[in-house]
Structures are given as C-alpha cells and as structure tokens.
C-alpha positions in Angstrom: -113.5 7.9 76.6 -112.7 7.9 72.8 -115.4 6.3 70.7 -115.5 4.7 67.3 -116.4 7.4 64.7 -118.7 4.9 62.8 -120.7 3.0 65.5 -120.0 5.4 68.4 -119.1 2.4 70.6 -116.3 2.8 73.1 -112.8 1.5 71.9 -112.0 0.4 75.5 -113.2 -2.4 77.7 -112.6 -0.9 81.1 -110.2 1.0 83.3 -107.6 -0.6 85.4 -107.2 0.1 89.1 -104.4 2.6 88.1 -106.9 4.4 85.9 -105.5 3.3 82.5 -107.8 2.2 79.7 -107.7 -1.3 78.3 -108.2 -1.6 74.5 -110.9 -4.0 73.2 -108.9 -4.9 70.1 -105.1 -5.0 69.7 -103.2 -5.3 66.4 -99.9 -7.1 67.0 -96.7 -6.1 65.3 -95.0 -8.9 63.4 -91.4 -8.1 62.6 -90.9 -9.7 59.2 -87.4 -8.6 58.2 -85.4 -10.5 60.8 -87.5 -13.6 60.2 -86.8 -13.5 56.5 -83.1 -12.9 57.1 -82.9 -16.0 59.3 -84.7 -18.1 56.6 -82.1 -17.1 54.0 -79.3 -17.8 56.4 -80.4 -21.5 56.7 -79.1 -23.4 53.7 -82.1 -25.8 53.1 -84.7 -23.1 53.8 -82.9 -20.7 51.5 -83.3 -23.3 48.7 -87.0 -23.4 49.3 -87.2 -19.6 49.3 -85.9 -19.4 45.8 -87.8 -22.4 44.4 -90.2 -20.2 42.5 -87.3 -19.1 40.2 -86.0 -22.7 39.5 -88.8 -25.2 40.1 -91.6 -24.1 37.8 -93.9 -26.8 36.4 -92.6 -28.2 33.0 -96.1 -29.4 32.0 -98.1 -26.8 30.0 -101.3 -25.9 31.7 -100.4 -27.6 35.0 -100.1 -25.4 38.1 -98.0 -26.8 41.0 -97.2 -23.4 42.6 -98.5 -19.9 42.3 -95.5 -19.1 40.2 -97.0 -21.2 37.5 -100.1 -19.0 37.4 -101.0 -16.1 35.0 -101.0 -13.5 37.8 -97.4 -14.3 38.8 -96.3 -14.2 35.1 -98.1 -10.9 34.5 -96.3 -9.4 37.6 -93.0 -10.7 36.3 -93.7 -9.0 33.0 -94.7 -5.7 34.6 -91.9 -5.6 37.2 -88.8 -7.2 35.6 -86.4 -5.4 38.0 -88.1 -7.2 40.9 -88.6 -10.6 39.3 -85.0 -10.7 38.0 -83.6 -11.6 41.5 -84.7 -15.0 42.8 -84.1 -13.8 46.4 -87.0 -11.3 46.2 -89.9 -12.5 48.3 -93.6 -12.1 47.4 -96.0 -12.1 50.3 -99.7 -12.9 50.2 -102.1 -11.9 52.9 -105.0 -14.2 53.7 -107.3 -12.8 56.3 -110.2 -15.3 56.0 -112.7 -12.7 56.8 -110.7 -11.3 59.7 -111.1 -7.6 60.1 -109.4 -6.1 63.1 -111.4 -2.9 63.1 -115.0 -4.0 62.4 
C-alpha cells in the first residue's frame, strides 16, 4: 500500500471486497466556471457580481466591502487590464485551518 512520504502512514483506510483501496481523504472537484456563468446570466445576481465596480463607499476611510480596502486598490493599480472590466471576478479562499493533506 502507498504510504505518506512524511509520516509513513497509509493513505488508504481499507480494501473493499473487490480488492480496491478506499482513500482516507478525498479532495472534491468544484466546477467553478459553469456556476459563474449561471450567476451572470441571472439579471439581479449579475448586478451584485459587478457591484464592486459601481458601489464603492463614498465616505473616506469607511470600508463597506473589500473593494474599499487598500489591498484591492493596490491590485487595481498593479493589474489595470484585469480591473478595467467590471465582470472580472476576484476569488478569495478561506480555509479556516482546513488542510486536506495534513
């Protein structure tokens, strides 16, 4: 059985009756493109998807959305070809300490 190169523990729980191995951990595939396409095809959701380009806070120093933050503005300055189109989507990944391989 294949083992982890770090801890040397088996990567599999058991064998099935058919002799196949069952993995301990499984990383699921999340098809993002079709989901984003459906969101832009819905009129009211498409409006929300482009809010970052039109609805920024008017009050100086007040942050209502990540687009009001310094990191977002710095990215806009560094990548003007990306930030020029309001339909471009920025994704953030929050794992909350989840690590699928450890």
